[in-house]
N, CA and C of each residue as an Amber inpcrd file, in Angstrom:
protein
   237
  84.8680000 110.2810000-122.4910000  86.2620000 109.9220000-122.6800000
  86.4090000 109.1430000-123.9740000  87.5340000 109.3170000-124.6380000
  87.8070000 108.5740000-125.8530000  88.1250000 107.1260000-125.5070000
  87.8400000 106.2290000-126.4170000  88.1190000 104.8130000-126.2100000
  89.6160000 104.5600000-126.1730000  90.0110000 103.6010000-125.3350000
  91.4230000 103.2070000-125.2450000  91.7860000 102.1940000-126.3160000
  90.8190000 101.8190000-127.1580000  91.0860000 100.8370000-128.2030000
  92.2450000 101.3080000-129.0650000  93.2580000 100.4940000-129.1790000
  94.4410000 100.8400000-129.9520000  95.5100000 101.5490000-129.1480000
  95.1360000 102.2030000-128.0630000  96.0820000 102.9800000-127.2600000
  97.1330000 102.0820000-126.6190000  96.7240000 100.9150000-126.1500000
  97.6280000 100.0060000-125.4510000  98.1730000  98.8950000-126.3490000
  97.9280000  98.9680000-127.6470000  98.2950000  97.8780000-128.5440000
  99.7810000  97.5200000-128.5230000 100.6580000  98.4470000-128.2180000
 102.0880000  98.1390000-128.2080000 102.5880000  97.6930000-126.8330000
 101.6910000  97.6290000-125.8610000 102.0840000  97.2060000-124.5090000
 102.4830000  95.7320000-124.5150000 103.5640000  95.3890000-123.8070000
 104.0080000  93.9880000-123.7790000 103.0640000  93.1160000-122.9560000
 102.9510000  91.8790000-123.3670000 102.0870000  90.9170000-122.6930000
 102.8360000  89.5970000-122.6370000 102.9290000  89.0030000-121.4580000
 103.5710000  87.7020000-121.3060000 102.5040000  86.6430000-121.0970000
 102.6340000  85.5520000-121.8310000 101.7100000  84.4330000-121.7060000
 102.4980000  83.1690000-121.4090000 101.8700000  82.2620000-120.6880000
 102.4870000  80.9610000-120.4310000 101.9570000  79.9600000-121.4500000
 102.8350000  79.1660000-121.9960000 102.4300000  78.1120000-122.9180000
 101.5560000  77.1180000-122.1520000 100.4010000  76.7660000-122.7090000
  99.5080000  75.8400000-122.0100000 100.0430000  74.4030000-121.9730000
 101.0540000  74.1050000-122.7720000 101.6040000  72.7460000-122.8160000
 102.8080000  72.6000000-121.8930000 103.7770000  73.5290000-122.0240000
 105.0330000  73.3710000-121.2760000 105.3090000  74.4950000-120.2860000
 104.4320000  75.4910000-120.2260000 104.5430000  76.6310000-119.3040000
 105.6830000  77.5910000-119.6410000 106.3020000  77.4530000-120.8000000
 107.3220000  78.4180000-121.2220000 106.6560000  79.7790000-121.4140000
 107.3870000  80.8430000-121.1450000 106.8620000  82.1970000-121.2880000
 107.0930000  82.6990000-122.7040000 106.0420000  83.2470000-123.3030000
 106.1580000  83.8890000-124.6150000 105.7500000  85.3410000-124.4630000
 106.3240000  86.1960000-125.2790000 106.0060000  87.6170000-125.2240000
 105.3810000  88.0500000-126.5350000 104.2720000  88.7430000-126.4110000
 103.5910000  89.3470000-127.5530000 103.1660000  90.7340000-127.1190000
 102.5920000  91.4960000-128.0230000 102.0300000  92.7890000-127.6400000
 100.5420000  92.6130000-127.3580000  99.9910000  93.5370000-126.6280000
  98.5640000  93.4900000-126.3300000  97.7580000  93.5160000-127.6240000
  98.2050000  94.2940000-128.6000000  97.5150000  94.3610000-129.8920000
  97.4950000  93.0170000-130.5890000  98.6300000  92.2990000-130.5570000
  98.6690000  90.9690000-131.1550000  97.7090000  90.0310000-130.4350000
  97.6810000  90.1270000-129.1210000  96.7660000  89.2910000-128.3460000
  95.3160000  89.5830000-128.6600000  94.9730000  90.8600000-128.8000000
  93.5940000  91.2440000-129.1070000  93.1770000  90.7960000-130.5000000
  94.1420000  90.6660000-131.4070000  93.8370000  90.1900000-132.7560000
  93.8330000  88.6670000-132.8350000  94.1500000  88.0100000-131.7290000
  94.1350000  86.5520000-131.7100000  95.3400000  85.9220000-132.3820000
  96.4470000  86.6570000-132.4320000  97.6610000  86.1250000-133.0570000
  98.1510000  84.8970000-132.3030000  98.6700000  83.9420000-133.0350000
  99.2470000  82.7430000-132.4420000 100.7580000  82.8030000-132.6120000
 101.4770000  82.5740000-131.5230000 102.9390000  82.5360000-131.5630000
 103.3910000  81.1790000-131.0490000 104.6220000  80.8340000-131.3430000
 105.1720000  79.5650000-130.8880000 106.1030000  79.8010000-129.7060000
 106.0060000  78.9310000-128.7060000 106.9260000  79.0100000-127.5870000
 108.2710000  78.4510000-128.0320000 109.2550000  78.5080000-127.1610000
 110.6050000  78.0430000-127.5160000 110.6520000  76.5590000-127.8540000
 109.6360000  75.8140000-127.4500000 109.5890000  74.3780000-127.7680000
 108.6650000  74.0660000-128.9390000 108.1230000  75.1170000-129.5660000
 107.3210000  74.9360000-130.7710000 105.8350000  74.7490000-130.5720000
 105.3380000  74.9520000-129.3460000 103.8980000  74.8290000-129.0920000
 103.1910000  76.1440000-129.4240000 101.9870000  76.0430000-129.9610000
 101.2040000  77.2280000-130.3050000 100.5930000  77.8520000-129.0530000
 100.7120000  79.1770000-128.9390000 100.1590000  79.9260000-127.8120000
  99.3200000  81.0600000-128.3830000  98.0600000  81.1250000-127.9650000
  97.1410000  82.1690000-128.4210000  96.5030000  82.8300000-127.2100000
  96.4650000  84.1600000-127.1970000  95.8390000  84.8970000-126.0990000
  94.3260000  84.8060000-126.2050000  93.6570000  85.0220000-125.0910000
  92.2030000  85.0640000-125.0330000  91.7610000  86.4660000-125.4830000
  91.5700000  86.6470000-126.7930000  91.2470000  87.9650000-127.3490000
  89.9830000  88.5690000-126.7340000  88.8700000  87.8260000-126.6230000
  87.6890000  88.4190000-125.9870000  87.9460000  88.8030000-124.5230000
  88.7450000  88.0210000-123.8320000  89.0810000  88.3460000-122.4420000
  89.8980000  89.6190000-122.3360000  90.8440000  89.8000000-123.2480000
  91.6370000  91.0300000-123.2510000  90.7560000  92.2380000-123.5300000
  89.8340000  92.1050000-124.4710000  88.9160000  93.2120000-124.7660000
  88.0300000  93.5330000-123.5610000  87.5670000  92.5000000-122.8500000
  86.7600000  92.7340000-121.6420000  87.5520000  93.5210000-120.6020000
  88.8150000  93.1510000-120.4100000  89.6470000  93.8490000-119.4340000
  89.8970000  95.2970000-119.8480000  90.1020000  95.5490000-121.1340000
  90.2760000  96.9300000-121.5950000  89.0130000  97.7470000-121.3590000
  87.8570000  97.1550000-121.6130000  86.5960000  97.8740000-121.3390000
  86.4520000  98.1650000-119.8520000  86.8680000  97.2100000-119.0060000
  86.7900000  97.4120000-117.5590000  87.7050000  98.5690000-117.1450000
  88.9060000  98.6290000-117.7420000  89.8130000  99.7400000-117.4470000
  89.2350000 101.0660000-117.8990000  88.6200000 101.0950000-119.0830000
  87.9920000 102.3270000-119.5640000  86.9110000 102.7920000-118.6030000
  86.1010000 101.8720000-118.1020000  85.0480000 102.2270000-117.1630000
  85.6380000 102.7810000-115.8650000  86.7290000 102.1690000-115.3980000
  87.3720000 102.6450000-114.1700000  87.9200000 104.0490000-114.3750000
  88.5470000 104.2780000-115.5230000  89.0840000 105.6100000-115.7960000
  87.9460000 106.6200000-115.8690000  86.8490000 106.2630000-116.5350000
  85.7110000 107.1700000-116.6490000  85.1400000 107.5280000-115.2740000
  85.0920000 106.5600000-114.3610000  84.4560000 106.8090000-113.0710000
  85.4050000 107.4030000-112.0300000  86.7060000 107.1140000-112.1250000
  87.6340000 107.5690000-111.0920000  88.6960000 108.5370000-111.5870000
  88.9440000 108.5520000-112.8890000  89.9870000 109.4110000-113.4280000
  91.3670000 108.7750000-113.4160000  91.4690000 107.5190000-112.9480000
  92.7570000 106.8250000-112.9480000  92.5330000 105.3230000-113.0380000
  93.6220000 104.5730000-113.2370000  93.5360000 103.1190000-113.3700000
  93.2530000 102.4330000-112.0420000  93.6880000 103.0100000-110.9470000
  93.5970000 102.3240000-109.6700000  94.7410000 101.3380000-109.5470000
  94.5980000 100.4170000-108.6280000  95.6240000  99.3830000-108.4240000
  95.2770000  98.1830000-109.2760000  95.8860000  98.0970000-110.4330000
  95.5690000  97.0240000-111.3720000  95.8610000  95.6700000-110.7550000
  94.9430000  94.7430000-110.9320000  95.1100000  93.3990000-110.4150000
  94.7440000  93.2540000-108.9640000  94.4200000  94.3400000-108.2800000
  94.1110000  94.2770000-106.8620000  92.6140000  94.3090000-106.5750000
  91.8120000  94.5920000-107.5940000  90.3770000  94.7510000-107.3900000
  89.7390000  93.4810000-106.8250000  90.0630000  92.3210000-107.3660000
  89.4710000  91.0760000-106.9070000  89.8740000  90.7430000-105.4810000
  91.1210000  91.0270000-105.1260000  91.6120000  90.7180000-103.7840000
  90.9390000  91.5700000-102.7170000  90.4870000  92.7640000-103.0900000
  89.8640000  93.6610000-102.1290000  88.4230000  93.2900000-101.8240000
  87.8050000  92.4580000-102.6560000  86.3860000  92.1220000-102.4640000
  86.1900000  91.0350000-101.4680000
């Protein structure tokens, strides 16, 4: 299977500001590049780029083994 790298880059991603918990919106691609955005109160918010890449690799592995995404976010609850 081809890599999903870049395929999901335009997908929306919501993050909570670690200081005030305000929600900021970025794209998955921005998060993977480690872009920093400011929340509405001016605090810097940066996504966990290595964590996002790990999750994309996990999704690629799931697609390779099952042919579909499965129930995203439900894997941990089922264990």
